[in-house]
N, C-alpha and C positions, 0 to 999 in steps of 0.2 A: 502493499498502500504507498507509505509513505517511501521515500526517496528522497536522499538530499541534493537528485540531480536537477537543478533551472529547468535543462527540457524534459522534463517529464509532461508527460502527455496529461487531460487532464479527463478518466473518465468516470463517465457520475455515480454510479454505481460503487466509486472508490473514493472516492469523491467523500471523508470521513465526516463536515458536515451535510451532507444530505441525507448520508446514513444514516443521523443522528437525525434527524428530520423523520425519517417515513418510517425508524424502528418507534418515532412517540408518535408518530401520528396513525402506526399500529397498535401500540396500549390505548391511547388515550381514546381509540374506535369501538374498543372491549370492553374498557371502561364504563363507556356512553352509552353501550348496549345493556350491559347489567344493571348501569345504575337506571336509564330511560328505563327498561321495561319492571323492573323492580321497585322502586322509590319514585319516578317521574321527573328526575333529577335531568338538567344538562350539566355537564361538567363545571362550567365554572362552580354555576349553582351548589355546586359536590367541593369544589373547592373553598368557596367563603366558608358552606357547611363545617367543615374539619379545620380551616383556621379561625373562624370564630369558636370553636368547641376548647381548640387549644391556647388559644389567647385570653379567653372570658370575656372581650369586650376590646374592641379592635375599631381603627377609621379605615373609613373603606380604601384611603391614601394607603395606608398602611399594610392592608391588605394587597393592594396593586403594585407596592414594592416590594413584597417578602411575593409573589407568586408570581409576577413578569406577564398580567393579566392590564390591560389596559381600563384605565377608568371610565370610558363607555360600561364596556365590557363587567365588570365590576358592580359600577352602578345600574345597569338591565337582571342581573341576579339578586342585587342585592332586593330591590322593588321589588321581582319576581319572588322572593322567600320572607319577605314581610306580610307583601299580599296575601301567600298561601298560609300565614302565621306560624312560622316557622323563626322568624329573625324579631327583634325587634333594636327599633333608634333610642337612643339614652340620648341627654344633653353629655358633653363631654366639658367635664370640670377642668379637666386641664388649658379646653383649648372652646372655647362658645363657636365658635366657627366651624365647629366638626362634629361630627355625630359616633357617638360607639357601638357597632351593631355588637349584638349580644340573641343564644341562640332562646328560645322560648322552651316553655317545660315541653311541646312540641316537635321543638326542633332535638332537642338532647334525646328527645326520645328515637325521633329521625337518626342521628349522627350516631345512635347508641344500635341502630340497626344492621347501617350501611359499614358501620366498620371493620365488621367482621367481616363482612365480605370482600373491604376490601383488600383487609392483609390475606383472605383465604386469594384472591385471585393475585395477589403476587406471590404470592408462595406457587400458585398452577402458573405464572410465568417462568418465576424460577430456580425451578420444580430438578432441572437440567445444571445445576449448575454446583459446586460445592459452595461452602457457608465462604470460606475462602476467596475466593472468586466472586461472588456476591460484595467481599468486603471489598474488594480491589476493585470493582465495575466502578461502585462509590465513591470510594477516594479519589476514581480518578474523575468522577463525574464533577465533583466539587472544586477538583483543579482545574479542568474545561470552564468554570462557571468559573473562576475567580482569573482566573486568565482575558478570556472574553468581553468578564467587566473589566477589565487595564485598558484592552486595543480599543472597547466602543468608549468609553472615557477622554482614551488620548484623542482618540480620532476626535472627540471633542472638546481640543483643549485644556479636560480634566475639571469640563463647569460641570456644577450638577449632579446632579442622577442620572446619569443618560443610559444605564444598563439594556441591556434587549429586550422585549417585549415581546409576547405572543400574542 
């Protein structure tokens, strides 16, 4: 795959960023099919439920930064979840211009049902890998994240949070 030869021809199927994108889309499709069928949730809605469950209370802006979703996607998912009674907006005592999102009792119940399914899906995806391989894979993904964030910030003159969005 990688070759230090600067004359290497681009073969899309061997281009690692392309492979990451394809694999991410395949996994997202499997997750989306499962969550939509079982719980009526889109991927952005599930991400919000999971992030809010872990945080206990978090702003939409913080969710966007943590999940790499754009603010319109986060906003639409939050509106849908509030309308379904799974999430509530509360005044942010630290910044009255923003709101904290928190799960309702129904949202907590939903999360308690969805989380085991998420872990089972992850287990099934990685069943053919050793624990060490999975650990190394996660470590590599985190390193790729860090390098990519640095590259994007560098290309924007190091100004602000210019991390890549999904």
